[in-house]
C-alpha positions in Angstrom: -6.1 10.7 10.0 -3.1 11.8 8.1 -3.4 12.5 4.4 0.1 11.2 3.8 0.1 8.1 1.6 1.1 4.8 3.2 3.1 2.7 0.8 2.9 -1.1 0.8 4.2 -3.8 -1.5 2.6 -7.0 -2.4 4.9 -9.8 -1.3 4.2 -13.4 -0.4 0.5 -12.9 -0.8 0.5 -10.0 1.8 0.6 -6.2 1.6 3.6 -5.2 3.7 4.8 -1.6 4.6 7.8 -0.6 2.5 9.5 1.5 5.2 9.4 1.8 9.0 7.6 5.1 8.5 4.8 3.3 6.6 4.6 0.7 9.4 4.3 3.5 11.9 1.6 5.2 10.0 -0.4 1.9 9.7 -0.3 1.7 13.5 -2.5 4.8 13.7 -5.4 2.9 12.1 -7.8 0.5 13.8 -7.8 -3.2 12.9 -10.2 -3.8 10.0 -9.6 -0.4 8.4 -10.2 -0.5 4.7 -7.9 1.1 2.2 -8.2 1.9 -1.5 -4.9 1.1 -3.2 -3.3 2.5 -6.4 -0.3 0.9 -8.0 2.7 3.3 -8.4 6.2 3.1 -9.7 7.4 6.4 -11.2 9.3 7.4 -8.1 11.3 5.9 -5.3 8.9 4.9 -2.6 11.6 4.6 0.1 13.0 8.0 -0.8 9.5 9.6 -0.6 8.8 7.9 2.7 12.2 8.8 4.1 11.2 12.5 3.5 8.0 12.1 5.5 9.8 10.1 8.2 12.3 13.0 8.6 9.5 15.5 8.8 7.7 13.5 11.4 10.9 13.1 13.5 11.6 16.8 13.2 8.0 17.7 14.4 8.3 15.3 17.4 11.8 16.5 18.3 11.2 20.2 18.0 7.5 20.7 18.7 7.6 23.6 16.2 5.0 22.1 13.9 1.9 20.1 15.1 2.1 17.7 12.2 4.4 16.8 9.4 1.9 18.2 6.8 2.4 21.7 8.3 6.2 21.4 8.1 5.8 20.1 4.6 3.8 23.2 3.6 6.3 25.5 5.2 9.2 23.8 3.3 7.4 24.1 0.0 6.9 27.8 0.6 10.5 28.3 1.8 11.9 26.5 -1.2 9.8 28.4 -3.7 7.6 25.5 -4.7 4.6 27.7 -5.2 2.7 29.1 -8.2 0.4 32.0 -8.9 -3.2 31.3 -9.8 -6.2 33.5 -10.3 -9.1 32.9 -7.9 -12.2 33.8 -9.9 -14.4 33.8 -6.7 -12.6 36.7 -5.1 -11.1 38.2 -8.2 -7.5 38.1 -6.9 -4.3 36.3 -7.7 -3.1 33.9 -5.0 -0.1 31.8 -4.4 -0.7 28.1 -3.8 1.9 25.4 -2.9 3.0 22.8 -5.5 2.4 19.2 -5.0 5.2 16.6 -4.6 2.8 13.7 -5.4 4.0 10.9 -7.6 1.8 12.2 -10.4 3.2 15.8 -10.2 7.0 15.3 -9.8 9.5 12.9 -11.5 12.1 11.3 -9.3 14.7 13.8 -10.6 12.4 16.7 -9.6 11.8 15.2 -6.2 15.6 14.7 -5.7 16.1 18.4 -6.3 13.2 19.4 -4.0 14.4 16.9 -1.3 17.9 18.3 -1.3 16.7 21.9 -1.1 14.1 21.0 1.6 16.7 19.2 3.8 19.2 22.1 3.4 16.5 24.5 4.4 15.6 22.4 7.4 19.3 22.0 8.4 19.8 25.8 8.3 16.6 26.5 10.2 17.2 23.8 12.9 20.9 24.2 13.3 21.5 20.5 12.6 21.1 18.2 9.6 18.0 15.9 10.2 19.1 13.5 7.5 22.5 12.8 9.1 21.0 12.8 12.6 18.4 10.2 11.6 20.2 8.1 9.1 23.9 8.6 9.9 24.8 9.6 6.3 
């Protein structure tokens, strides 16, 4: 299963998916699946899920990446969201991609990353996936 977080909100006594992308991800699970939930609120859930929805659409439309997680990693590398760290096991410095998790990025930082990632995608694909998908 995908490691992408599915976001729901508690409304009318039910947990409901926040975006269409969240609903789509939930369809991948069998009835009776159990989830551990964590409350969040530092960032825009719809904006975060719009990002993942665009990545999923690009993967499906182009076939260039098998899953959105691979495209996500490529975008972080291409946008410079990496850091150097020392691996004590092999005695070498390595680059590792940063996280865009709610705990690691503020909304402002995510906005900057999102804009850079979408510009990188548009340049690479030859079309703007945000405008194609959302008509903006």
